[in-house]
Each structure stands twice: as structure tokens, then as C-alpha cells.
N, C-alpha and C positions, 0 to 999 in steps of 0.2 A: 465459735464464730460461724463456722460453716453450717452448723445445725440451726442457729438462729436465722441465718440468711435463707435457708431452705424453708423453714416454717413461715417466715414472713412472705416469701414468694408464693407459697401455697395459699396463704390468706388473700393476697392480692388477686391471684388467679380465681379463687372462689367468688370474691366480690365482683370481679369483672363478669363472670358467668351469670351471677344473679342480676347484675345491672342490665346486661343484654337480654336476659329472659323477660325482665319487667318491661323493657322497651318494646320487645316483640309483642307481648300481650297488649300493651297500650296501643300499638299500631293496629293490631287486628281489631281491637274494640273500636277505635276511631273509624276504621274502614266500614265496619258493620253499621255503626251509627250513621255514617254518610249515606250508605246504601238505603237504610231504612228511611232516612229523611227524603231522599230522592224518590223513593216509591210513594211515600205519603203525599209528596208534592204533585206527582203525576195524577194521583187519585183525586186530589183537591181541585184539579182543573175543572172549570164549569163546562157544561155540555153545550156544544155549538148547535145552531139550528140552520145555518146557511153557510155557503162557501163562495168566495170571490174566485171566478174562473177566467176573468179578463180585466185588465186595467189599461186604458188608453193613455199613452204618454202625453203629458201636458194637461191632463184633465184634473178637476178638483180632487178626485180619488187618488190620482198619482201624486199630486202635490202634497196631500195629507199624509202620504206614506203607506197607503193600502197596497198590498202585494197580491199577486196571483197565488192561490192556494191558502190564503188566510181563511180561517174558519171563524165565522161571526158568532160571538157569544151574546153581545148586546149591541143594538143599533138604536141609539137614542133611547126611547122608552120601550122598544121591542126587545123581548128576551125569550128564552126557551118556554117560559110559562104562558106567555100571551101570543106567541107567534102561531098564526094559522096558515097564511100564505104570503107570497111576495107583495101582495097589495098592502099589507101592514107596513112594510118598509117604504113603499111608494108614498103612502099617506104621510108618514113621518117626514120624508124628504120634501114633499110639496109644502108642508106646513113650516119647514125649517129653512126655506130658501134664504140665503144670505146670513144665516145664523149658524154658529159652530155646533155640530152634533158630536156627542161622545160615542165613539165606536170602540168596543172591546173585542179583540180577536185572539185566537190561538195561533201562534206562528212558531214553528220549530219546537213545539212542546212547551212554550212559555206563553203566559198571558201578556198581551200588549195593548196599551190604550192609545188611540189616535183621536185627533180632533178633525172632523171632516165638515167642511162648509159647502153644502149644496148651492150651486150658483150656475147661471147661464155662462157658457163658454163656447168656443168655436165648434165643438162637436155636438153630438146628440145627447139629450137628457141633461140632468143637473149634476150627475156624479161622474160619468165617464168610466163606469165599470159595470161588469155583468155579475150578478149575484144569482146563485141557484140554491134552492132549498136542499138540505141534507135529508136523505131517507132515514127514517128511524126504524 
């Protein structure tokens, strides 16, 4: 009886060791996959061409959710491929007064979509934010 018990306990111990070893391998593999996915997501972020460096409280830009340090990837029809200078953005804003514009920004390492409606308000301009081009 004592020998049977010892043999059975040895089998249980070996099975537990194998179980924990498999679980440890699975955890390490999951962590590696998560890290690889995070790296590929960072690389897949589109390139920004401009940056918001000021947003006036109560302005159309503020109401739409734009924030200081947002990096602009798309502003209506303007993107990295057709952006030459800030006049491109000004033209889009003037032609879109009163109509929502799709603005895509990078905020905190994530791509964020906002709807911005350029319109007359108490302050200067149609947006109420200051945008500067990014140096390439």
C-alpha cells in the first residue's frame, strides 16, 4: 500500500510539473505575440504632416475634440501626399464652412477620427486652433 501511494504521488508531481511548464511556455508565447502586435501597430500609424499647437476653449476645434499636440494625418481632403503648405488647409476650411470635415489625428500613439465643422464663432477664424506644419 505504501509503495502504491508513493508511485501515485510521484505521477501526480510529474504531471503538475508538466502542466506548469506548458502554462509558462504559453504565457511567454502570448507575451511575445502581444509585443509583436504592438510593434506592428506603431509602424502602421500613418505619417502626420501638421500639428495642433493651440486650441481656444469654446471654439469649433475645441468642441469637436481637437487637442493640443494632436498630429494631423488627414484634414478633409488634405493628407501627407498632397500637403504643400498651410494654405492647403485654409482652402479646405473656407470651402467647408458650416459642413463637417473629417479630421484624422495621432494622439497618444493612437489614430483618432474627429468631425470638425468650421464656422463663425466669437473668436478669430473659423476653427479656433493653431496648426503648424511638421518638419520632414
